[in-house]
N, C-alpha and C positions, 0 to 999 in steps of 0.2 A: 915117141917112136924112135927118135935118135938114140935114146938110152937103151931101148930094147935091142936095137941093131948094133950097139956098141960103137957108134960113129962119133968121132971127135967133132966138136962144134964150138963156135964162139957166139955169145949172146949179145945183142945190142938192144937193151930194154927201150921200149917206146912208152913214154909217160902220157897216158891218155888225158890226165887232168890238165896238162899243159898244152894239149892239142899239138903235140910235137909233129904229127904227120902233116897237119894242115897249115902250120905257120909258114910264112914266106921264107924264113931262114932254113926251113926243113924241106924245101922243094926236092931235095935229093931223094927223099922217101917216096914222093909222088912219082918220081921217075921209075922207081922200082915197082910200086903198087899204085896204079892210077886211082884206085878207090880210097887210098889213104887210110886203110884199116889194117889190123893185124890178124893173122901172122903173115910174114913173108920170109922166104929163105933165098939166099944167094949161094949157089953151089960152086965153090972154088975149085972143085975137082973137074968141073965141066965148063970151063971158061966163064965162070961167074954167071951161069944161067940162073935166071930169076923165076921163082914160082910163088904165086900168092893164092890165097884161099885154102883153108884147112884141108878140105877134101882132096883138092888137087895136089897138095903137098904130100899127103899120105900115099896117094897113088904113085906119085913121082918117086918117092923114097922106096916104095915097095918094088917098083919096076927097075930101079937103078942100083939099089943097095941091099937087096934081100936075096942073095944068090941061092940060099937054101929054101926060099919061098916059105918062110916060117909065118909070115903075116899076110900073105896073099897067095892062095893055093894056085897051082898050075892046072888043077882039075877044072875043066870048063864050067861045070855046074857050081862048084864051090866058089870059084872065082866070081861068077856072076852073082851068086847070093851075097857074097861079101860086098861087092860094089853096090848092090841094091841097098844094103843097109847103110853104107856110107852116104849114098845119095839121100836116103830117107832122113838121116840125121841132118844133112846140109839143108834139105828143103823143108823139114818139118820140126824135128826136136829142137834144133838150135834156134831157129827164128821164133818159134812159139814160146819157148822158155825165155828167150831174150825179151820178148814183148811182155811176158808175165813179170819179169824183173822190172821192166820199165814202169808198168802201171802200178805195181805194188810198191816199188821202192823209189823210183826216180821222178815220176810225173809231178809237176808243180801243184797239181790238184788231184784229189782222189776221185776217180771216175769209176763208180761201181760196175758199170757195164763192161768197161775195158778190163778191169781186174778179173771179173768172173769169166769173161770170154776167154782170156788167155790162160788163166789158171785151169779152167775146165779142159781146154784143149791140150795143155801141157800134161795134165793128169791122164787124159785119154792116151796120149802118146807113150807115157810111162807104162800104162797098162798094155799097150801093144808089145812092148819089150817083155813085160811080165808073161804074157801068153806065149811068146816065143821061147821063153826059158822054162815054161811049165812042164816040158817033157823030161826034165832032168839034165838037160845039156848044161855044161859049165859056161859056155860062151855063146854068142848070138848065132854063129853058124857052125857050132860044134867046137872046133879048135879056136884058140885065141887068134885074133886077126885085127886088121886095121878098122874093122867095123866096131869092135869093142873100144879101141883107142879113140875113135871119133866120138863115141857116145859118152864116154866116162866123165869128161869135164862138165857136161850139162847135167847128167844125173847126179853128180856129186854136189851140185848146188840146189838140189830140190828144196831143202829147208829154207834157203835164202829167198826162193820164189814163193814161200808160204805154202808149200805142198808137203804131203806126207807119203811115206811108202807103206803105210799100214795095210793097204789093200794089195801090195806088191811084194810078198815075201820072197819070191824067187829073184826078183830084181834087187832086193836088199842084199840077198846072199851074193849075187853077182857083183854088186858094188863093193862089198867087203872082200870078195875074192880078187877083184881088180886091185884094191888098195893093198893087198898083201904082196903084190908083185914088186920085187926090188926096183925094177926100172920105173914103175909108176911112182914109187916113193921118192926116187931121185928126181924124176921129171916134175913132180908137183912143187918142188922147191926151186924151180927155175921160172923167172929170174930172181925171185925173192923167197925167203923161207916161208913156209906155210904150215899151220897146225891143223889144217882141215881134216886130215886122216886121224890125227891124235884126238881131235875134238868130236870124232865119230860123225862128221859131216853136219854138225850142229853149229850154228853161228852165234847164238846168244844175242841178247838185246844190245849190249854195248858195241860188239863187233859189227852187228848189222847196221846200227845207227851210223857208225863211222864210215863204213863202206857206202852206205846210201848217200851220205852227205857229199862224199867225194864224187860219186857217180852223178848226182844231181848237178853238180857244178860243171863237169865237163860235157855232159849231155846238153845242158841248156846253153852253154857257151858255143858248142859245135853247131847249134841250130841257127846261130847268127850268121849273116852273110859274110863271106871271107873277102 
């Protein structure tokens, strides 16, 4: 969203594999984000005001730095619809696909029930987006908005979660439409370069194994008492 709005920003990467947020030497981060997770922003233009949680960050940026209301309409109905989809992502798509990733890629043992439960629910949610887009609209509420920004990162990882968009042709078009946006192409390379778009959202066996190994390490370490 920062790229879409053309806002200058500095990035401080948080290395999950080293549990940078939760180590004693990094208590500075817990002062910013009590939950010790990412993302978090510090707004230097507003006396270093801190905002954490992705949905809250999108709303904050729209309210303070989108004077043309390009990403969050002033129309009461469109504004409400946009926020509904942001909340839908925060409460549904993100958590369910996160759990699918966990049981498919990170769990120390394969639990068929957990894998099926969260893959099925993730696919159901992707199909919710498919139905929303089935009337020919380009984006979730018509015009491009923070609702699309909120959902993109999770949909882009469908292959990593072991899912397919075969039954979601409109969502697949939406995904590639998003990927064609210059700001999305810039943002996806922050904080490190990514070939996700160039790879057409496919991870491949080697890349998947490498990411899964790293994820297993930090998730299992984070489960230990601090």
